[in-house]
C-alpha positions in Angstrom: -2.4 35.1 76.1 -1.9 35.7 79.8 -1.2 39.5 79.1 -4.5 39.7 77.4 -6.6 38.3 80.6 -4.6 40.3 83.0 -6.4 43.1 81.6 -9.5 42.1 83.6 -8.1 42.7 87.1 -9.0 46.0 87.4 -13.0 44.6 87.0 -12.5 41.8 89.4 -15.2 43.4 91.9 -17.8 43.6 88.9 -16.7 40.2 87.8 -17.2 39.0 91.2 -20.8 40.7 91.3 -21.9 38.9 87.9 -20.7 35.6 88.7 -22.5 36.0 92.4 -25.8 37.0 90.4 -25.1 34.2 87.9 -24.8 31.9 90.6 -28.0 32.9 92.0 -29.7 32.4 88.9 -28.1 28.9 88.7 -29.2 28.0 92.2 -32.5 28.8 91.5 -32.7 26.8 88.4 -31.4 23.8 90.4 -33.5 23.9 93.0 -36.9 23.8 90.8 -36.7 20.2 89.8 -36.0 19.5 93.8 -39.0 21.5 94.8 -41.3 20.1 92.0 -40.4 16.6 93.4 -41.5 17.7 96.7 -44.9 19.0 95.1 -45.7 15.9 93.2 -44.8 13.4 96.3 -46.1 15.3 99.0 -48.9 17.5 97.7 -50.1 16.2 94.3 -50.4 12.5 95.1 -51.4 13.2 98.7 -53.9 15.7 97.5 -52.6 18.3 100.1 -53.3 21.4 98.6 -51.5 23.5 101.5 -47.9 21.8 100.4 -48.7 22.6 96.9 -49.2 26.3 97.8 -46.3 26.3 100.3 -43.6 25.2 98.0 -45.1 26.8 94.9 -45.3 30.2 96.7 -41.3 29.5 97.7 -40.7 28.5 93.8 -42.5 31.7 92.8 -40.4 34.1 95.4 -37.1 32.5 94.4 -37.7 32.8 90.6 -38.5 36.7 91.0 -35.1 36.7 92.9 -33.6 34.9 90.1 -35.1 37.4 87.4 -33.8 40.5 89.3 -30.3 38.8 89.6 -30.4 38.0 85.9 -31.0 41.6 85.0 -28.2 42.8 87.3 -25.9 40.3 85.9 -26.8 41.5 82.4 -25.6 44.9 83.2 -22.4 43.9 85.2 -21.4 41.8 82.1 -21.7 44.4 79.6 -19.9 47.0 81.8 -16.9 44.4 82.2 -17.0 43.4 78.6 -17.1 46.8 77.0 -14.6 48.3 79.6 -12.1 45.0 78.6 -12.6 46.0 74.9 -11.7 49.5 75.6 -8.6 48.9 77.5 -7.2 46.3 75.0 -8.1 48.3 72.1 -6.0 51.1 73.7 -3.1 49.1 75.0 -2.9 47.4 71.3 -2.8 51.1 69.9 0.0 52.2 72.3 2.0 49.1 71.7 1.8 49.6 67.9 2.9 53.0 68.5 5.9 52.1 70.1 6.9 49.5 67.5 10.0 50.1 65.2 9.8 49.7 61.3 11.3 46.2 61.9 8.5 45.4 64.5 6.1 46.3 61.3 7.6 44.0 59.0 6.3 41.2 61.5 2.9 42.5 61.4 1.0 43.6 58.0 -1.2 46.6 58.6 -4.4 44.7 57.6 -3.3 42.0 60.1 -3.0 44.7 62.9 -6.2 46.2 61.8 -8.1 42.9 62.2 -6.4 42.0 65.7 -7.5 45.4 66.7 -11.4 45.4 65.7 -12.4 41.8 64.9 -10.2 39.7 67.3 -11.0 42.4 70.2 -14.9 42.2 69.6 -14.7 38.3 69.6 -13.0 38.4 73.2 -15.8 41.3 74.1 -18.4 38.9 73.2 -17.2 35.8 74.6 -16.3 37.6 78.1 -20.0 38.8 77.9 -21.3 35.7 77.1 -19.4 34.0 79.9 -20.5 36.2 82.6 -24.1 35.9 81.4 -24.8 32.3 80.5 -21.3 30.3 79.2 -20.2 29.6 82.8 -23.6 28.7 83.7 -23.5 25.9 81.2 -20.8 23.5 83.0 -22.1 24.7 86.3 -25.5 23.4 85.5 -24.0 20.4 84.4 -22.3 19.7 87.7 -24.8 21.1 89.8 -27.5 19.1 87.9 -25.5 15.9 88.4 -25.0 16.3 91.9 -28.5 17.3 92.8 -29.5 14.5 90.7 -27.3 12.1 92.7 -28.9 13.5 95.9 -32.4 12.8 94.6 -32.0 9.3 93.8 -28.3 7.9 93.7 -28.6 4.9 91.7 -30.7 6.3 88.9 -28.2 9.3 88.7 -25.3 7.0 88.0 -26.6 7.0 84.4 -25.7 10.7 84.2 -22.5 10.2 85.9 -21.2 7.6 83.1 -22.4 9.5 80.1 -21.5 13.2 81.3 -17.8 12.8 81.7 -17.5 11.3 78.0 -19.2 14.0 76.5 -16.8 16.5 78.7 -13.9 14.8 77.4 -15.2 14.9 73.9 -15.9 18.8 74.0 -12.5 19.4 75.2 -11.1 17.7 72.4 -13.3 19.8 69.9 -12.3 22.8 71.8 -8.7 22.1 71.1 -9.3 21.1 67.5 -11.6 24.0 66.7 -9.1 26.5 68.0 -6.7 25.8 65.5 -9.3 25.9 62.8 -10.5 29.3 63.7 -7.0 30.9 64.0 -6.7 29.8 60.5 -10.0 31.5 59.7 -8.6 34.7 61.5 -5.5 34.4 59.5 -7.5 34.1 56.3 -9.5 37.4 57.2 -6.1 39.1 57.6 -5.4 38.2 53.8 -8.8 39.5 52.8 -8.6 42.8 54.6 -5.2 43.2 53.1 -6.4 42.7 49.4 -9.2 45.1 50.4 -6.7 47.8 51.9 -4.3 47.7 48.8 -7.3 47.8 46.3 -8.8 51.0 48.0 -5.5 52.3 48.5 -4.6 52.2 44.6 -8.1 52.6 43.3 -6.6 55.3 41.0 -3.9 53.3 39.6 -6.3 50.5 39.1 -8.4 52.3 37.0 -5.7 53.9 35.1 -4.2 50.2 34.3 -7.8 48.8 33.7 -6.7 46.1 36.2 -10.3 45.9 37.4 -10.5 42.3 36.2 -7.3 41.2 38.0 -8.0 42.9 41.3 -11.5 40.8 41.1 -9.6 37.8 40.7 -7.3 38.3 43.4 -10.1 39.2 46.0 -12.1 36.2 44.7 -9.2 34.0 45.5 -8.5 35.3 49.1 -12.4 35.4 49.7 -12.7 32.0 48.4 -9.9 30.5 50.9 -11.7 32.4 53.8 -14.9 30.6 52.5 -13.5 27.3 52.6 -11.6 27.5 55.8 -14.7 28.9 57.8 -16.7 26.0 56.2 -14.4 23.7 57.5 -14.3 25.1 60.9 -18.1 25.4 61.0 -18.7 21.8 59.7 -16.8 20.3 62.8 -18.7 22.5 64.8 -21.8 21.3 63.6 -21.1 17.6 64.5 -20.9 18.5 68.2 -24.7 19.0 68.8 -26.1 15.8 67.5 -23.6 13.8 69.1 -24.5 15.5 72.6 -28.4 15.2 72.0 -28.1 11.5 71.0 -26.1 10.5 74.0 -28.2 12.7 76.2 -31.4 11.0 74.9 -30.1 7.6 75.3 -29.4 8.7 79.1 -33.0 10.1 79.5 -34.5 6.9 78.1 -32.3 4.7 80.4 -33.5 6.7 83.2 -37.2 6.6 82.5 -36.8 2.8 82.1 -35.0 2.0 85.2 -37.1 4.4 87.0 -40.2 2.5 85.9 -39.0 -0.5 87.1 -38.1 0.9 90.6 -41.0 2.7 91.0 -42.6 -0.6 90.6 -40.7 -2.2 93.0 -41.1 0.5 95.5 -37.5 1.7 95.6 -38.1 5.0 93.7 -40.9 7.7 94.0 -42.5 9.4 91.1 -41.5 12.7 92.0 -37.9 11.5 92.1 -38.1 10.4 88.7 -39.6 13.6 87.4 -37.0 15.4 89.1 -34.1 13.5 87.6 -35.3 13.5 84.2 -36.0 17.4 84.6 -32.2 17.8 85.5 -31.6 15.4 82.4 -33.6 17.5 80.5 -31.8 20.8 81.6 -28.4 19.6 81.2 -29.3 18.4 77.6 -30.6 21.7 76.8 -27.2 23.2 78.1 -25.3 20.6 76.3 -27.2 21.7 72.9 -25.8 25.1 73.0 -22.3 23.7 73.6 -21.4 23.6 69.8 -21.8 27.5 70.0 -20.1 27.8 73.4 -17.3 25.7 71.8 -17.0 27.7 68.7 -17.1 31.0 71.0 -14.1 29.9 72.7 -12.3 28.4 70.2 -12.6 31.7 68.3 -11.9 33.7 71.4 -8.7 31.1 72.1 -7.5 32.0 68.7 -8.1 36.0 68.8 -6.6 36.2 72.3 -3.6 34.3 71.0 -3.0 36.9 68.0 -3.7 39.7 70.4 -1.1 38.3 72.5 1.5 38.1 70.0 1.2 41.9 69.3 1.3 42.6 73.0 4.2 40.1 73.7 6.3 41.6 70.9 9.2 43.8 72.3 9.7 47.0 70.5 13.2 46.5 69.3 14.3 50.0 69.1 13.9 52.0 72.5 15.9 54.4 74.4 19.3 52.6 75.5 20.2 52.5 79.0 23.1 55.1 78.6 20.8 57.7 76.8 20.3 60.8 78.8 17.8 63.6 78.5 20.9 66.3 78.9 22.0 65.4 75.1 20.0 67.5 72.9 20.3 68.7 69.4 21.8 72.4 69.6 23.7 73.0 66.4 22.8 70.1 64.1 26.3 69.1 63.3 26.2 65.6 62.1 29.1 63.2 61.4 28.7 59.6 59.9 31.7 57.2 60.8 32.2 54.3 58.8 28.3 53.3 58.9 26.9 50.1 57.4 23.4 49.1 57.8 21.1 46.6 56.4 17.3 46.0 57.1 16.1 43.7 59.7 15.9 40.3 58.1 18.2 40.9 55.4 22.0 40.4 55.1 22.6 42.6 52.4 24.0 45.9 53.1 22.0 48.9 51.6 25.0 51.2 53.2 28.7 50.3 53.3 31.2 52.2 55.1 29.6 55.7 54.6 31.6 58.3 56.0 30.7 62.2 55.7 30.5 65.2 58.1 28.2 68.3 57.9 28.9 71.5 59.5 25.8 73.3 61.5 23.5 75.1 59.4 24.7 73.8 56.0 22.4 72.2 53.2 23.5 68.8 51.8 22.3 67.0 48.7 22.1 63.6 48.3 21.9 62.2 44.5 22.2 58.7 43.2 20.1 56.0 41.5 17.2 54.1 42.9 18.3 51.8 45.4 21.7 53.5 46.3 21.1 54.3 50.1 19.9 57.6 50.0 16.5 57.1 51.8 18.2 54.7 54.2 20.7 57.5 55.6 17.5 59.6 56.0 15.9 56.7 58.3 19.3 56.5 60.2 19.1 60.1 61.2 16.1 60.2 63.4 17.1 56.6 64.5 14.0 54.7 62.9 16.5 52.3 62.6 20.0 51.2 64.2 23.1 51.1 62.4 24.6 47.6 61.7 28.2 49.0 62.5 29.8 52.2 62.8 28.5 55.4 64.2 26.4 58.4 63.7 26.7 61.6 65.9 25.3 64.9 66.4 27.0 67.5 67.7 29.4 65.0 68.8 27.0 62.9 70.7 26.3 59.3 69.3 22.7 59.0 68.6 22.2 56.1 70.9 23.1 58.2 74.0 19.9 60.6 73.0 16.7 59.8 74.2 14.7 59.3 71.3 11.9 62.1 72.3 14.8 64.6 72.4 16.4 63.4 69.1 13.3 63.1 67.0 11.9 66.5 68.7 14.4 68.7 66.9 14.1 67.1 63.5 11.8 68.2 60.7 11.2 65.1 58.2 9.3 65.3 55.0 8.7 61.9 53.4 9.0 61.0 49.7 5.0 60.3 49.6 3.2 63.2 51.1 1.0 61.9 53.6 -2.0 64.1 55.1 -4.4 63.6 57.9 -8.0 63.8 57.8 -8.7 67.3 59.2 -8.3 71.1 58.5 -5.1 72.7 56.7 -4.8 74.2 59.8 -4.5 71.1 61.9 -2.4 69.2 59.2 0.4 71.9 59.7 0.1 72.0 63.7 0.4 68.4 63.6 4.2 69.1 63.5 4.1 70.9 66.7 0.6 70.7 68.6 0.5 74.1 70.3 1.9 75.8 67.4 -0.2 79.3 66.9 -2.0 80.3 63.9 0.7 83.1 63.3 3.6 80.2 63.4 1.1 77.8 61.2 0.9 81.0 58.6 4.6 81.6 58.6 5.4 77.8 57.9 2.9 77.9 55.0 4.4 81.1 53.7 7.9 79.7 53.9 6.6 76.4 52.2 4.8 78.3 49.3 1.4 77.1 50.0 0.1 80.4 51.9 -1.3 82.1 49.1 -3.2 79.0 47.9 -4.7 78.2 50.9 -6.0 81.8 51.5 -7.7 81.4 47.9 -9.8 78.7 49.4 -13.3 79.1 50.7 -12.6 78.3 54.2 -8.5 79.1 54.4 -6.8 77.1 56.7 -10.0 75.8 58.1 -10.6 73.9 54.7 -11.1 70.2 55.4 -8.6 67.7 53.9 -9.5 64.5 52.6 -8.0 61.2 53.8 -4.4 61.3 52.5 -5.4 64.6 50.9 -7.2 63.4 47.8 -8.7 66.7 47.1 -5.3 68.5 46.9 -2.5 68.4 44.2 0.5 66.7 44.3 2.6 69.9 44.5 -0.1 71.0 47.3 0.5 68.1 49.3 4.2 68.4 49.0 4.3 72.0 50.4 1.7 71.4 52.9 4.1 68.4 54.4 7.1 71.0 54.1 5.2 73.3 56.2 4.3 70.9 58.7 7.9 70.2 59.1 9.3 73.7 59.3 6.6 74.7 62.2 8.3 72.6 64.4 11.6 75.1 64.2 13.7 72.1 63.8 17.6 71.7 64.1 18.0 69.4 61.5 15.3 68.9 58.3 15.1 65.9 56.1 13.6 66.5 52.6 13.1 63.5 50.9 12.6 64.1 47.1 9.9 66.4 48.4 10.1 69.2 45.7 9.6 66.9 42.6 6.2 68.0 42.0 7.1 72.0 42.3 7.7 73.9 39.3 11.3 75.6 39.1 10.5 79.1 40.3 8.2 77.7 43.4 11.5 75.5 44.2 13.9 78.2 43.9 11.5 80.2 46.2 11.3 77.4 48.6 14.9 76.8 48.8 15.7 80.6 49.3 13.2 80.5 52.2 14.7 77.6 53.8 17.8 79.3 54.2 16.2 81.5 56.5 16.2 78.5 59.1 19.0 77.9 61.4 18.9 74.1 60.7 21.1 71.6 58.9 19.2 70.7 55.8 19.4 67.3 54.1 17.6 66.9 50.6 17.2 63.9 48.3 16.7 65.2 44.7 17.4 63.8 41.1 17.6 67.7 39.7 21.0 69.1 39.2 19.5 72.3 39.6 18.4 72.0 43.1 21.8 70.1 44.0 23.5 73.4 43.0 21.8 75.2 46.0 23.9 73.0 48.3 27.1 73.6 50.0 27.6 69.9 49.7 26.5 67.1 47.6 27.0 63.3 48.4 27.0 60.9 45.4 25.9 57.6 46.0 25.7 54.2 44.4 24.8 50.9 45.2 25.3 52.2 48.9 28.7 53.8 48.8 29.6 57.3 48.5 31.2 57.8 45.2 32.0 61.3 45.5 31.2 64.2 47.9 31.7 67.9 47.6 30.4 71.2 46.0 28.9 71.2 42.6 32.2 72.7 41.2 34.0 70.1 42.5 32.1 67.1 41.4 32.0 68.7 38.2 35.9 68.5 38.1 36.1 65.1 39.9 33.4 63.0 39.1 32.5 61.4 35.7 29.5 60.2 37.0 28.3 63.7 38.2 29.1 65.0 34.7 27.1 62.5 33.0 24.1 63.2 35.2 24.6 67.3 34.6 24.9 66.4 30.6 21.7 64.3 31.0 19.6 67.3 32.3 21.5 70.4 30.7 22.9 68.7 27.6 26.8 68.0 26.7 27.3 71.7 25.4 26.4 73.0 28.9 29.1 70.8 30.2 31.7 72.0 27.6 30.8 75.3 28.5 31.5 74.9 32.2 34.7 73.2 31.2 35.7 76.0 29.1 34.8 78.7 31.9 37.5 76.9 34.1 
């Protein structure tokens, strides 16, 4: 949590100015009852108009000063709170960008969105209100009590007894409320998570007629949020009645004892009015304490949740021995007895995997779902670290390379084509920020999407909807491939990225890829695609069952022959064997 509020340091001067102006307002408010006592005792009761005009003029003057201080205080409070909100959102976003996939397993996407929006807004509002009115409340209670003691010590002892008891009660309520509002924010995470999944999967929800199921799921999550929110607010609502009851008893006691002391000549009427005025001001401040406690309880919960993100160490960074001199030049890749398990799991998804790929070669990875193909892809750009063994590129261990140098020479096309809101040109250039339009078109041509783009009304300036909703699956795949090719990578990773392409388009794409001086890995379930590779890795349950060319595997691997037969028929297998 200290990390969160340390972001206020650059604005300490503005905070100081705002607090000073607030203290001016407070000072004027505390002086008013004291001056009123003088007007009553020395002016009104003695029929001295000059005293009334004198002290009245002073009250009017300092009131104008307090008004000016209040307006200026609002400006500084808004400046500090908005700037703090900007900084903390930026800090959070930068932190999230540094996270590894293992870090993301700790924070669901919906939770991160809530923390960067709702929680930050909560802190922003609390800081503004603190500089504007919230800090005035405790200071007014302390200052009002001190001024009451100055005016008449014995009568003010009533306030000195009741107020500390109320403060202890309020601190207990703040601690209790902090836990309740943290639970509310977590329920909000859950609601956002359901909404995010629903909106993302709207097509499949409609296709499978699962609307009622999703409504039930959302209603359950929403009901849990409502129940926790009601519980938290119900606790907060008992604060104000208790505060007002205690303070009203205190005021009645002051009036009763005050009347006795005025009758005996031990107190003046103006003093009673002043002390009652201070008590009423303290009561009015205490009446908003339920709101203040609620705000601080929410802010405490939000600060804790934001602090969790900021204090989380990215567990995949450049190692101490990494050097910028190590860059990918050829693209030779070697796996040496690599085993790997995902963070939080003891089960190895890869076991003692070893293979070597020469520069410029094409490798196809085949195997059943869960065999470890995509896991190999995540290890090459070091999205995860291996559990044991080593991976080298051009003879250099991945951990000896800077992440920027390593990933800057890798083109990655994920299984699910993800496009960003913007133009087609911007989406392709996302792979290399300063790519020229000629380089963008060249990459699009090789990805077999150029002609399609040219036929669109706005060509390369055509807007792409969120996640490419206005494009077909094949078009999204080819744009994703173009985005990788524009990088001019030394290593190209295609994770089942041609599944939505017809055979003719796929053949043209694979032919175009051979013009690139890069080592290509492609995951595929199609034998026709794998046949274009110089080497095929056949995986099963995290182990390499066989590796070699198509002809090698047809001869040595019964599993590969079964896959071939399932796609081309038994007669094709027999024909190949007779040809040999």
